[in-house]
C-alpha angles and dihedrals in degrees: 000000000000118000143182129200138221110192101307095338116107123199114198131175107281095350140067124207131186136198099188137195136198092278099037113070136160120257120260092195112133095021097095108079092203090061091057091067093058126087107257098230091151095053094240090154089069090066098061109142089003123152121216131216133202135006090300095048102236113187113256121242123205125247116273121211098175123099111198118225094205137025132209124198113239091234089058098043118114128180093223092053096040118142139164094289120113121246116237134187100209091134138084112316095237088065094064105019086106088072086071097039096047108015096160093052093061100038094093089054092051091046091052091068131067092261142303143246111236111261118278104221109185122267105189118181091228091057118101107265095244089057091052089049091049093054092050088049092051091052090053093047095053093041092051093047093048090051093049087050093058101266120135101237128197107205113240120221120206128168138168121195129332092289091069093057090084091067113007095084096043116113094022120120126241123233090025139125105263133183138207136166130231098183108128092002102087104052095108134042093244090050091052091049092055092046092051095043092052092045092056092048090049091053091051096048102036105026092207122209090223137347125221111210117197111198134009116358105156117179087221092059099037107028094155089055092063095039091070124091097251130105113246119199114196127203121185115235120249088247092055092049092048091048090050092051091050090050092050091051092050 
């Protein structure tokens, strides 16, 4: 049967195998009968059969080999108008926070499309580090659950400053298609420096097959990004497209 891998985790049709390590262990969620009687406000049920990676135990996502040709913002997605585009969450967090609060409610919508990029919960450098870590964790949880539910998921990468490097790449597969967004993250020189620094670390650690970039990724601003031997697929942000249309009308 066909299979894909995430670190040392192997998904195969109808079966799941694992060759674990000290920092990659199977989930015990759902084993404790006492936990089943509690209201699952932390979405522990989504992690059934999950494998974790790194010292902070980020859920593992499987390899993605699919490169979408079109993207649809989650806030604009509708089941009746679903197509083969991939849903993305490169927009303000309040527009997709409901994916975390009510994941089951929106699964049919996600399934109606061609696939999805794992949610991009914000990781601002001025946030307390535990909050940044929690948002990376939430992205992994939803991405893992979507994948286990039959959705083709492109893993999302999000980092802040150098402190986040110790957890922000954990759980992500190597030699995979990955995605990250630059919209709102490259306005200032310091912001661009952090984006580029993290991008180069991501290339070194994950060796992606291709990287989807949503938002600005000018070769003039990020020349080292394009000098590497990795395919970069750029999608303009909704704001950029809207601004372009207004300019054309004027």
